[in-house]
N, C-alpha and C positions, 0 to 999 in steps of 0.2 A: 304447350303454349296457352297464353291467357290473353282475351280480348276484352278491354274494357270499354264500356260506353261511358262517357262522362260530359263534362262541361258545366260541372256543379262541384259545390263543395265536397260532397261525396265523392266525386270523381277524384279529386285532389287525395282524399283518403285514402281511395284504393289505389292510387299510384304509389303513395307512401309505403303501403303494406306490401305491395309487389316488389318494390324496388328492393326491398330488404332481402329477398331471395337471392340476389346478384344474378338473375337470369334474364334473358330478353322477354317483353311482353309487348302488346299493343294499345295504344291509347287513341280511341276514336271520339271526335267530337263533330257537330254539325258544322261550326266554323273554325277559324283559326283565331278567335280574339282571347281566347281563355290562355292566361300565362301559366304554364306549369313546370315546376322544377322536378326533373327526373334524370335519372343516369342510365337505366337500362331499358326504358321504354322507347318504343319507336311510334311518333306521332303521326296519326291519319286525321284527315278532315274531310267533310263531305258527306251528303245524305246516301245512306246505304238502304237499298230495298233488301226484301227477306231472301231473294235470290242472290244479291250481291252478298249478303252476309254469310250464306249457307256455302257459296264458292269459296269465299276468302277462308272460312273455317276448315274447309276440305283442303285446300291448297297448302294452309300453315300449320296445319294438324292442332287445331285449337280444340282442347279439352274442356275448357270452361269459360264462359262468358260472365263478366261483372257487369251487371246493368246497375251503372250509378247515374243513370241520366234523370232529368228532372221528373217529377212524378206525373206531369201531364204530358210528355212526350209520348201519346198514343200510338201514334204510326210507328214509332221506333220500337216501343213495347211489343207490338204486334209482330212487326218483322223478325225481331228477335225470338219470340216465340215459335214462328215458322220455321227458323232455321234448324230446329232440332237438336241443338247443343244443350248440355247442361248449363242451367242459369243459378248464378247467386245474385238475389237482388240486395245492394246496398240501400236499405230504405231509411228515409228520414224518421224521425220521431214525430207523430201527430198526437194533438191536443185530442181529449176526448170531447164529442159533441156536448155543447153546453145551452142552457135555455138563454133566450134573447137573441139568437141567431138563427136564421131561416137557411137551411140547407137545400140545396138544388141539385137534382140529377145532372141537368146540362144547362146549356144556355137558353135554350128555349123555355126550359121549366123556368129558370131565374126571370126571363122577360115577363112570363105570364103572371108570377108571383109579385113582381114589382110593378106592373100594370094595375093588379088587382089591389094592391096597397097604396095606389095613387101617389108614387114618388115623385117629388116635384124636382129635385136636382140629384142627379147620381155621379159619385166619383168612382171609376172604374179602375181598380187597382190590380187587374187581371192581366196585362200585358198586350202587346201591339197584336198578337196573333188573335186576339178575341174581339178586335174591332170589327172584322167582317162577320163574325157569328154572331154579333148583336146590332147588325146593321139596322133589321126591322125595328129595334127598339129605340136606337140614338137618333134616327131620322124622325121620330115623332117625340122624343122626350130630351130634355136637357140634360145633356151627358159630357163629363170630363173624362179623358183618358190619360193616365200617367203611363209615358213609356220610356225607354232607354233612349238617352242622348246619343245615338249612333245613326249614322247615315242609312243603315240597313233598315231601322226601325221606323225613321221619318219617312223613308220611301213608301215601306208598307202602309202607313197612316195615309198618304196622299194618294197611293193607288186605291185605296178603299174609298176615297172622297171624303174622308173626315175633316172637319174645319181646323185649321190651323189654331184659331183663337181658342180652341177647347183642349188643346194638347198641352200637357204639362211634362216636361222633360225631367226625367230621374237624373240625379246629381252624377257629375262626371267620375267621380272617384269609384262608384259601384259599391260603396258601403253602404249596407243596410240601414234605412233610416229607424231611428229610436221611435218609441212611442210618443214622445214629446214633438219631435219633426213630423211625426203623420198627424198629430192633433193640429199642429200649426198649419198645415196643408189643408186640412179638412174645414179649418176655420176660415182660410183665404179664400177657398172655392166656394163656401156657403152652401155645401150639400146638406142634404137631409138624410142620405143614404150612401153606404159604400158596397161594391161589388169586389169579392176577391176570391181567390183559390185557395182550397185546402192545401195549402203547399209545404206545410211542416214547420218544425220550431227553426230549422235554419233557413227558411225562407222568408223571415219576416212576418210571419202570420200573427203571431201573438201581439205582436206591437201593433198591427193595424187594428186588431180587435179591441185591444186596450184602449186605443186612442178613441175609437168610435163609441165605445160604451161610456166614455167619459163625457162625451159631448150628446149623449142620448140618441144617436143616429140609428136608423134601421140598418141592419148588417144581413148581406146575402153571401152565402159563401157556395162555391161550386164544389161538389165533393170529388175527393181524389177518385180517379178511376180505377177500377179493380184490375188486379193483376192475376195471371194464372196460379193456381193452386201448387202446381207441381214445382214452381220454383223454390229454392232455399232462400229464406228471408233473414237478413241480418240487420243489425241497427248501429253497427260501430266496427272499429278496426280489429277487435280482438275476435268479435264474432265472425268476421270476414276472414281473418287469417285461419281461424279454427275451420272453417267451411272449406278452404282452399286445401288444407292439409288433409281433409276427408277426401275431396274429390281428386285431387291431383298429389298423392302422398311423396312425390319426388320433387315437387317444386321447390319446397323450402329444405335447406339441409338439416333443420332442427324442427321438432314437433314441441308446441307450447302446451300446457295444461292447466288444471284449475288448481286453486290453493285448497286446503282442508277448510278453509273459512267459506269459500263459494260453494263447496260441496255441502257443508253443514247448512248454508242458508237454503239451497234449494230442497234439502231433505226437510228442513222445518217448514217451509212452505207447504210443500206436497203433504206433510202431516196435518198441517192445519187445514187445507183444503178437504182431505179425506175426513177430519174430525167435524167440520163445520158442514158440508156439502154432500158427503159420501163420493167425493170425486177422487177416482183411483186412476187418474190420466198417467200415462206412460212418461210424460216429460213435464219439468217444472220450469216455468220462466221467472228470472228475478234481474234486480239491478245490481250491476257493479257499482262501485262507489263513485265512479265518474258518469252513471246515468245510463250507460249502455246495457241493453238488455240481451241477456244470453238465456238459452234454453237448453236443458240437459235431461239424459235419461234418469229416472227414479224407479224404484221398487217399493211397493207397499206392503207392508209386513202384517200391519192390522190396522184398526180405525185408530186416526191418530199416531201412527207410527210408519215411516218410511225412511228410505235408506238409499245413498249414493255410492257408487264405487269410485274412487278417485282414479280418474283416467291417466294413462300413462304419457310423460312427456320425455324429452330427451334430458332432463335434469335428473341428476342421480339422487333423487328425494326418497328418504326411507319410507315416505308414507305412499309411494306410488301403489296402485291397486288395492289399497285398504278400502274396507267398508265402513262408511260413516252414516250412523242412525240418528235420527231426531225423533223424540216421542214428546208431544205436547197434550197439554190439557188446559182448560178454561177454569178458573175460579170465580166464585162470587166476589164482586167488586162495586164499590161505589163509583168507580169510573164507569162502570158499564151501564150504570142506571141514570146516566144523565147528569151527574153532579159537577160536571166539569173539571173533573181532576185527571192528571196525567195518567196514562195507562202504564201498568206495571207489568214488564215483563221480567220474569224470574228465571235465572239459569241454574240449573241442578247438575251436579257431578253425575255422568253415566261412566259405566265401565270403560277403561281404557283412556280416559280423559284425566289429566293431571290435576292436582291442587296446588294453588298457589300457596306458599309457605314464606316468601320473602317480600319485602317491598321493592319497587322500583319498575314493576312491569306494566303499570297502568291498571292493574285489576286488584281490588282489595284483597287483602291475606286471608285465605280461608275459602276463596271462591273457585270454582272450577276454571280452569285456564283457556277459557275463551276469548281471545284477546279483544281489545275495543272495537277494531273496525268490524270483524265478524259479528260481534253483538249489535253493533249499529246496523249492519245489513239485515240482520234476523229480525231485529225489533222492526224496522222498516216494512218488511214484507208483512209481518204479522199486522201491523198496524193497518195496513190496506185491506186485510180481511176482516178485523174485528176490533170492537174498542173495549173489549173485556180484558181483564187480566189474565197473564197466560204463563204457564210454567213450562219452560224448555229443557229438556234432558237430552244432552249430547253425548253418544257413545261412539268410540272407536274399537273395531274388532281387531284383537291383538295389540292394543294400544300400550298396554304395560309393557310387553317384550320390545316394541318398537321403540319406545322410550329410552331403552338401555342403550340405544345405538345413537342417541342425541346428546345435547349439552344441557338438557332440561335440569338435571339433578343440580348442576352447577349454578343455576340460577334460581334454583328454589321451587320448581315445578316438580313434585313427586307422584308417583303413581301412573302416570300415562303421559300421553303427548299433549302438546298445545294445539288448538285450533287457530290457524295462522291466517295472515294475508292481508295487505293493505291495499291492493289492487284487484284481487280476485284472480288473477292471471299468474301462472308459473312460466317465467321465461327461463329458458334452457341456459343455463348460466355456465356450467362446470365442466365443459370439454372443448376441445380445440375448435370445433365446428362454430361455437359461439364466439372465439376469437375471430374467427375468419369472418364471420358477420359484422363484427366490429370494425374491423378492416373496410368491408364494403361499404357501410354506412358511412365511414369517413370519406372513402373514395367519391362516394356520391355528393357529400358536402363539398369537398374540393372541386369537383367537376362542375358544380352549379354555381362556381365562384366565391365561396366562403372561405375567407382566409383566418377566421377565427373561430376556435370550435368551443363548444360547451361539454363538459364530460360529466355525466351524472349518474347517480346509482340506481334511480328509480323516477317515478312520476311526481313523487313530493319534490324532491331536489329540483326536478326540470321544471316543476310549476314556479317554485321559489326563485331559481335562476332568470326564467322568462319575464318575471314580474319587474326585474331590474333593467334588462335590456332584450334587444331583438338577436336572438343568438339561435343558431342551428345546434340541437343538443343530440349526443349521441350516448347511449346507455352502456355504461363499463360493467355493470353487474358487481363483481369482486376484482375484475381484472383491470386494475387502475394502471399497473405497470405496463400491462399487453397494450391497452388503449393508448398510453401516452407515447410508446415507442413506435406503435403504428401510424399515429398522428404525425409525429416527427419524421418517419421515413416518407410520408406522403407528400409533405412539405410544409405542415403547419408549423408556424413559429410563435403563436399566440394562442393560449389554452386558458379556460377556466374551469376548475375542478369544484363542482359542488359536492358537498360531502358531509354526512351527518356525523354526530359525535363518535357513535359506535365503530364505525370503519376509519374515522379519523385517528383514534387512539392506536389502531393497529398501524395504519399507514405512517404516523409519527414514530412509531417504534421501529419502521423499516421494513414492514411486510408491504409489498406491493400488490400482492394477492391476499384478499381480506377474507376470503371464505372461511365460515366457522369450522368446517371440516379440517382446517390447515391451522388456524391459530384463533385464538379467544383473547379477550381482554386481559392485559398483562398489569395487573395490580402493582408489581414490583416497579414496573416501568413509571406508572403514574405518581406513585409515591416519590422515586427519585426526581421525576420533573417538578413535583411539588417543592420539595426540599431545595433543589437548585434555585427555586425563586422565593424562597425563605417563606414559604406557605406551610401552614400546619398540615400534615399528610393524614392525620389519624382519622378524619371523616371518611377516607377512601376505604379503610379497611371494612367499613360496614355496607359497602354498596355490592349490588349485583348485576346492575346494569350501567352501561356507561352514560345514558341519558340522565342517571341521576347526579353527574358532576355538575349539570347547569345548576343545581340547587345548593352545591356545597362549596364550590371553587369561585374565586374571582375572577374577573374579566381578563387580569394578565395571564392566568393559567391557560385559558383558550386561545390567547395570542401566541404564546407558546408552541402550544400543540399545532397550531396553523404554521408556524415557522418551522417545525420540525417536518410537517407534511411537505412544505415546499421542498426543504433539504432532499427528502426521500424522491420526490418527483424530478429534481433536477439531474438525479443520477441516470435518467433514461429519457431527459428531455433537455439535451445541452445546447447551448446557443440559441435559447428560446425564452419566453415569457410565460409562466404557469402562474395564475393568481388562484388562491385558495378561498372558496366561499363556504364556510361553516355553517351548515343549516341546523338551526335549533328546532327540532321536531316538535317541541313541546308547544312552540309557538304557531304550528300550521294547522 
C-alpha cells in the first residue's frame, strides 16, 4: 500500500499516477479543503505526528510514502522521516539562485537583513503561518501580509494580533496570480520590498520575483528547507511512477521504460561531462521534452564516451536491453569564441544506427536516423554544458541485427535502428494488461462524473485536444477499438478521438488496432481513396510516411479519412457519438 501526503499541485499528480494502478492507496492532507478527483484512493485529513504515521503504516502495511506536501511543511517532513518507511519526494522544480535576490536561511535571518537594509514598507507573500514568525519585525516596521481568503487564515492573523488594515486577502478562485497581477498589487501597496518563500515554479515564485524586479524592489527569499538525503527525489509523474515500480514492483500491473532517445540523451550528457570535467558519475540527469528531470544509470567507456543499457519495460520492444553509446568531441568554432553565432551540434552515424535514405522522416536524407525530438533533447543538454560546437556519434550494440526485426527498411532507414521517442518514456502498450489499464482509467473518469471522454494516442494529441476544451483524456496507445468498446460498456455515449494521420489512415482502412507490428500504411487503400474523390493519386506512390500526405493531398482527402475513421469507430461504439479530431503533427 501507498500513503501520499499532499494538499498541493504535486499531490494531485501523485493521485493521478497511483490511480492508474487500479489499487487502493491513501491520500492525506492537513485540512479537507482541497478538491481531488480519485477513484481508488482513500481520503484522510488532519495533522499526523511521527508516531501516528508510524502506527498507521504498520497497521495498513504501507510500503512506500509519497511526500508531495508543500516544501515548507517542515514538521510533516520531519514526522515522515521519523516513521522509518521508504519515501519518494515529489519535488517541485526550483529556479537557480540569481543576482539581485537576498536569500535568507530563516525568518530571523530575513528580519535582520531587512532591518540592515532599512526597508520602509514590506509586502510579505510568505503565507499566514509566517505572521507569528515575523512578529518582532512587523510590530516595528510597516508590513502588509497577503493571506488566503479563508476563515482558517483570517482567524490565525487575528490571533497573532496583526492589524486588519494591513491584511490583503488572496483571490477566492485560488488561481495563482500572474506577474502582472503581482505587479499591480505591489504598486497598490506602495512597498519597497517583498518577502516570499522559495516555493518552486508551481508555487508562483517566478511571477512574484519578475514583478518585483520590474519595479526595482528589494527581494528577500526564505530558502527551501533541506530534506533527508536518503529519500528518493523525483520532479514529475514519470519519475514518480518509475520510482514506485522500483520500490513496490507489484503495485502497477505494467512497467514503463525509456525510449532509445532518452537513453541516447543520458549517454550524450554523461559523455560530455566526462570530456569537459572528468566527471564519471554513475548517473546522468536530463530533461524530458515536458521539462521533467530524470536520472538514470550510465557507464563510462572512455573519456568522452558513455553508454546506457535500455531498461526493460513490459512493452515487447525489440530494443529492450540494448546498449546505446554516445561519443562526443568538441571542435573549434566561431560560436565558442563569443561571436554570437548559434551553437552547431553535428550528429554522426555510429555502428548500429541507420541512415535515412528517403524523405518524410523529418531528418535530411543521408543523416543518421536520430529523430527530431531526441536530437533536440541532446542539443539542449549539451548547450547547458558548453557553447562549443560538438560532434555526437550515437551507436547501438547489435543495431544492424535488431533493425531486421523492424519496419525501418520500408521507410528508408538502412543499416541500423532509429533513435526514437517523443516523450522519452515507453508506455507498455502491447498486451492485455495495458488494455486493462485503459479500462481502469475510463472507470475513474466515469466515477468522478465525466460523461464525455477524450481518447488520445499520446501527449501531443492530448495537448491539442485540451487546447480546445476541458476534457478528461485516456491514452489508447494503439488499442482504439478496445478503448472505445470499454468506454461504451462503462456507459460513455460521447467520445472525442484525437488521432494523428499515421494511425488515422490505418483506422480508416478498418484496423482498430494500429500497432506497427500488426499493420502498416496501406498505399493501395490511400490510392483508392484518392481516386474515389477524383484526386490524382500519383504523388502517394513516392511517400514513405503518412505525415507526407499533408503536403500532397487537398483538404477533402482528409475529410474523407475522418469519415472512414468514424465508420470504423461506430462498429464498436453503437448508439453513441464519436467525434474525430485529426491532429496535424507538423503544426505541433
